[in-house]
N, C-alpha and C positions, 0 to 999 in steps of 0.2 A: 504494500500500500504506500503510495506517495504521500509524504508529509506536506500539508498545505501551510503556507506562511502568510498569504495575503487573501483577504476576503473577496469573494466573487461579487458581492453587492457594492461595497464601498471602497475596497482596496486596503482596508485596515488590517490589523494583525489578528491572526486566528489563535484562539486559546487552546489549551490541551484538550478541552472537551468538544472541540469542533465548532465553536461559536466565535463570532467576531467580537473582540474586546470593545470595538467602537460602536457598532450598530446592533450587535446581538444576533445577527442572521446566522442560521445554521448553514454549514458548507456542504454542498451536494456530494463532494468526493470523500468526505470524512467517513471512515469505516465502511466504505462502499463494499469491500470484500475482506473478511477477516477469517483466518484459520488459526486454531490453537490445538496443541497436543500436550499430553502429559507423559511422564516416564513409564506409566503402566500401559500405555497404548491407547488411552482414551483420546478422542479427537472431536473437534467441533468446527463447523463452517457456518458463517453468517454472510448473507449477501443482500445488497440493497434491492435487488429485483430489477425489472425492466421498466416499471412505471412509477416508482417513487423517487423523489429527489434526495431523500435522506434515509439512511438505515437507522430506524428507531428500535431495532432489535439489539439485544446485548446478551453476552454469555460469559460465564466464569467457570474455571476448572481448576481444582486443586487436589493434591494427594497428600494425606497425612497418615503415616504409619500404614495400617492395613485398610484405611478408608479412602475411597475416591469420591469426590464431591463435585457435583455439577449444578449450575443454576442457569436458567434461561428466562429472559424477560422480554416483553413486547410492549413498547410504548403505545399508549392509547392515542390514536391519531387525532382525535378531537381536542386533546389537551395541549397546552403550550409546553415546549421543550420536552416532548415525550421521549426523545432519544436520550436525554440526560437522565430522566427518571429511570429508564430501563438500565442504563449503565450503572447508576448508583445502587439500584436494587440488587443487581447481579453481584457487584463487588461486595457490598455490605452483607448480603445473604451468604455468600461463599465464605467470607471471613468469619462470620458468626458461627456457621456450621463447623468450620475447622476448629475454632477456639473451644466450642462446647464439647465436641467429641474428644479433644485432647484432655479436657477436664474430667472425662469419664461419663458424660451425660448419655442417657439413652438416646438413640437416634430420633425417636418420636419427640422427646423433649427438646432436642437440638433443633429439629424442624420448627417447632412452635416458636422458640425463642428467636431463631433466625428470621422467620417471617415477620415477627413483630418489629425487630430491629430494622429490617429492610423497609417496612412500611413507614416507620418513623423517619427514616432517612429521606425517603421520597417526600413525605409530608413537609419536611423542613425546607424543601426547594420552593414551596409555594410563596409567592409574593403577596397574595391575597386569596380570599375564598373563591374568587372568580378566575384566578390565574394559578391553578393547581396542576402541576405536572402529574401524570398518572401512568401506570404500567401494569401488566399482568406479571405473574410470578410462578415458576415451577422450579422445584429443586429435587435432586436425587442423591441418595447416599448408597454406595455399594460397599459391602464388607464381607468378611468370611462367613457370616451367619445369615446373610440375606440382603435384600434391597428394600429401601424405604423411599417413598415419594411424598411430595407435598405440592399442592396446587391452589392458586387463587386466580380466577379469570378463565380464559379460554386457550391458554397454551397447554400443552399436554406432555405426559410421560407415558411411554409404552414399554412393555416387556416383550422382547423379540428373541425367542429361543432359537438355537441352531436347528432344532427339530421340534415338530409339533406346533400347535397353534399359539399365537401370541395374544396379548391382551392390552387394552388401555388401563393404566394404573390410576388415572385421574378422571374426574368428572368435570365437565364444563360448568362454570358459573354463568349461565345465560338465562335470560327470560324470554318474553314473547319476541318473535322475529329475530331470535338469536342476539338480542341486545345484551351487552355485558352487565352482569348483576353484581360482580365483585371485582375489586382491583386494589392496588396500592396507591395512596395519595392522600392529600389533606382533605379532600372531599369524600373520602371513603370511611367506613367504619374500621374499628380496630381489626387488623388482619386475623382471620381464623381459617388457616389452610385446611383443606381436605387431606387427611393423611391415609396412607396405605402401606402395609408391609407385605413382603412376599418372600418365601424361601424356595428358590428355584432348585429343581432336581437335576438340571442339566445346564450346560454352558449356554451363553447367549449374550445379548446386548441390552442395555437400558438406553432408550432414546428419549431425549428431551427436545421438544420442538415447538415452534410457534405456528399459528394458524396459516401462515404463508406457505407452510409445507403440508400440514395434515388435511387442509381442505381439498388438496389434489389426491390424497390417498388416506382417507380417514380410518380405514380398517388396518389393524395390526398386521394381518397376513399379507396385505398388499404392500406394506412398507418392507416387510421381511423379504418378500419376493424381489424387490428392487435391490436389496443388499446382496441376496444370493446370486443374482445375475451379475453384479459387479465382481463378486468374488470368483465366479466361474470364468468371467472374461479375463481376469487377471491371474487365473490359476492359483487363487488363494493368496497372492502377494498384494502388497499395497496397504494392508491394515485398515483400521477404522477411519483414518483420514480419507482414504479413497471411497469408503462406503458413505461417509458423510457428504462428500462431494457429489456422489451419485444421487443422493436425496435432493440436494439443492438443484442439481441439473434437471431433475424431474420437474420441479416447480418452474424453473426458468423455461424449459421446453413447453410448458403449458401457458406461457405468456408472462410469468413472473409479475402478476399484478400487485403483489405485496412484498414486504421484506420477508426473507426466508432464513431460518436458523435451524440447524440440526446438530445435536451434540450426542455422541455415542460413547458409552462407558462399557468396557468389557466386564462380563459377569461369569464367575466360575461357579460350579455347583456348590451349594451351601454345605458347610460342615455340619454334621449332625449335632444336635444339642447335647451338651455335657450333662 
């Protein structure tokens, strides 16, 4: 990604968050395409898409001991500085999850605390009740004894096993006509994420994604088929980064009307309880 130093709107200086220091305008090229990886093979890809000027999706990925932690957020397009809300929520959520797990917290408790901290951080970005940045939030934890997910809004977490049927681990917080019913921001209630734990019997992947991806393949088995085709085409090489790229490419090939983010975390069969 090319670092931008001058504003497309006024020629001023661009701040690290992708906004102009002088006029405040978001820069179209900021975070247009981002790829991240971790030491254990997890990988994520986020793309602006073909029809949006700014990438308002964000993701974070950390490894702490035996835990792998991922967070994906999608800025609410009708709110101001939505891309900043998503970036702050992803960073704060991942940091909070890492800290709480290091302290020995249960994954469920870590998820609750992290969502609250992320929500408060996003709420602090508001300059007034009428100017409140907002975003969705999903987080995943993978450890030796299972996987845990948390969700607020309409981004999703999926379990995609190497064999057998997959499943969505989150439920959308939506109302009539698929309007968003829960989010992070100063104009939202205190975050109460939907939590779910799962003990997989076989290896696979946890997928965290925004609706810019899942609206093109909402079923877990359809998403798993995309990954299987990429593995087959590459004879099993390339790893999860190539698989994440294949999911983003799917949405781009469908027109890419929205920002697209896919983050994959490898999952080994769970250790039996002691």
